[in-house]
Residue, then its C-alpha position, 0 to 999 in steps of 0.5 A: x120656844x125659840x123665835x125663828x131667826x128670820x123673825x127675831x129682829x122684829x121681836x127685838x124692835x117691838x120689845x125695845x119700842x115697848x120698853x121705852x114707852x112708845x104708844x101702842x098704835x105707833x109700835x104696831x105701825x112701826x112693826x107692820x111697816x118693817x115686816x111689809x118691807x121685808x116681805x114678812x106677813x104678820x100681825x101684832x098686838x101691843x098691850x101694857x104688859x105683853x106683846x103678841x106677834x103672829x107670823x104667817x107662812x103659807x098655810x101655817x102661822x107662828x105665834x109668839x107672846x112675850x110678857x114685858x113690864x110697862x115701859x117708861x118714856x125715853x125720847x132719846x132711845x125712841x129717836x135712836x130706834x126710829x133711826x134704826x128702824x129706818x135703816x132696816x126699811x131702807x136695807x142699810x143694815x143687815x138683820x144680824x146687826x140689829x141686835x148689836x145696835x139695840x144693845x148700844x141703845x140699851x147701854x146709852x139709856x143706862x148712862x145716868x148722871x145723878x147730879x144733872x137729874x137732881x138739878x132737873x127735878x129741883x128746877x122743874x119744881x122751882x120753875x113750875x112754882x113760878x109759873x103758877x104764881x108764888x113768892x121767893x120763899x116758896x120758890x126756894x123751898x120748892x127747889x129743895x123739895x124737888x131735889x128731894x123727890x129725886x132721892x125717892x126716884x133713886x131709891x125706887x130703883x134699889x127697893x121694890x117696896x119703895x117702887x110700889x109705894x113711891x107716889x104716895x110716899x113721896x107725896x106724904x113726905x113732901x106734904x109733911x115737910x111743907x106743913x112744918x115749913x108753914x108753921x115756921x114761915x107764915x108767908x109759906x104757900x103750902x098747897x102750891x109748893x106741894x103741887x110744884x114739888x111733885x109736879x113732875x110725877x103727876x100723870x098728865x102726859x100719861x092720861x093724854x097718851x092713854x086717850x091718844x090710844x083710845x082715840x086711835x082705836x087701841x081700846x084695850x091698851x088705852x083703857x089700861x093705861x088710862x086706869x093706871x094713870x088715874x090710879x097713880x094720880x089717886x096714889x099721889x093725892x092719898x099721900x097728900x091727904x094723909x100728910x095733911x090729915x096727920x099734920x092738921x091734927x098736930x098743928x094749926x095750919x091755914x090751908x087757904x093762905x096764899x102770898x104772891x110777890x113775884x115779878x111778871x118777868x119770872x114767868x118768862x124765865x120759868x117757861x124755858x127752864x121748865x122745858x129744859x128740865x124735861x131734857x135729862x128726865x126723858x134723856x133727849x139727845x143733844x141734837x134734839x135739845x134746842x128744837x125740843x125746848x123751843x117747841x115747849x116754849x112756843x106751845x105754852x106761849x101760843x096757848x096762853x096768848x090765845x086763851x084770853x080772847x078765845x077761851x081755854x078750849x079753843x086756845x088749847x086746840x089751836x095750840x095743839x095744832x101749832x105744836x104738831x105743825x112745829x114738831x113736823x117742821x123741826x122733825x124734817x130739819x133734824x131728821x128726828x121723829x116728830x113725836x120727840x118734839x111733839x111730846x115736849x110740846x104737849x107736856x106744856x099743855x097737859x092738865x096734870x096739875x089742874x087734875x090734882x087741884x080739882x081733886x083737892x076741891x072735891x076733898x077739901x073746903x076750902x081747897x089748896x087753891x082758889x081756882x074754880x071750875x077746875x074739872x071743867x078746865x081739865x075736861x076742856x084741855x083734854x078734849x082740845x089736846x086730843x081733838x088737835x092731835x086728831x085733826x092734825x092727823x097724828x094718829x094716821x099710819x106711818x107713810x111707807x118709804x119707797x124701797x129702792x130696788x137693786x139690780 
């Protein structure tokens, strides 16, 4: 059944927001505000694999359901769609022109620079290895393995099979290579390099987003996304377990070896580099790059500075409140939705790596890291982030804009 023309622009906006990974509660808020502004009565439901639109006309109603694959986060597209939505609300664009604008936005997301992305994945792995404390040898190979992981990202776009086994396959290959490197280089940090090489795929942000959904009472969408994120985490861990199992049966590998000789100044260099690597991966717009990187850096250092005296729970809670405030300030300055900056800040706080290391503690003795009480730390960080977002009012409805009446 064809969608009536007067509703088509709402359907298109909802689909675009879904495709680019915007949380369900935010999509519903956008669509409701657009519909109310245009005098349309409707209700909407966004789930990970479909969207349901219901429009009411007097005593009749029109129901439209569209099946859509789960979206992937694209901050650049989100920023542009937010601008488009505000144009619709302010009556600065005709409904007939919305489709044209959306096509331009879709086209921009397909502009991919593989060289830049390879560098981004490489330096994400390398900078994270510096953040968790390693040595120059492991750092160098983390760069190479990070670049290798982007090859799997590219191949996943070409092969449905690789797309389905992507998480396990990439973790397996990285683990096998790291095991061989351990056999060749005695000072190579096995566990930390594996973690650094696949850190960009560990679904810490996805887990946090899912909990955002649940906290905002979108229980079905949040529950489904949380389960999906946990499955992704286990798929990655399965690849590591399989790789270690295969290699330890062939080689004598010391899983507990750890050598660190990095000067402290490397940490201060690694934080902004890691924040910068997020820019091409999430296709952040040029006008949002500086504030996005600054938000990530401030998020990390505020939390770390407070953690020594206040503990991980309170410091992360205050860090999250700070990130929300910083994001709102930068959003007003740049006229960009605060979620663009907030996401880049939360990335520096999410416990994805600790979740992975916590799993390793459960399955291995000794584990790939020497950290204790990791599951407790993961729980504290998650609670603190969600609590910070909740107390900061992040889940409240978008404030309706006043529409100027024209004579």
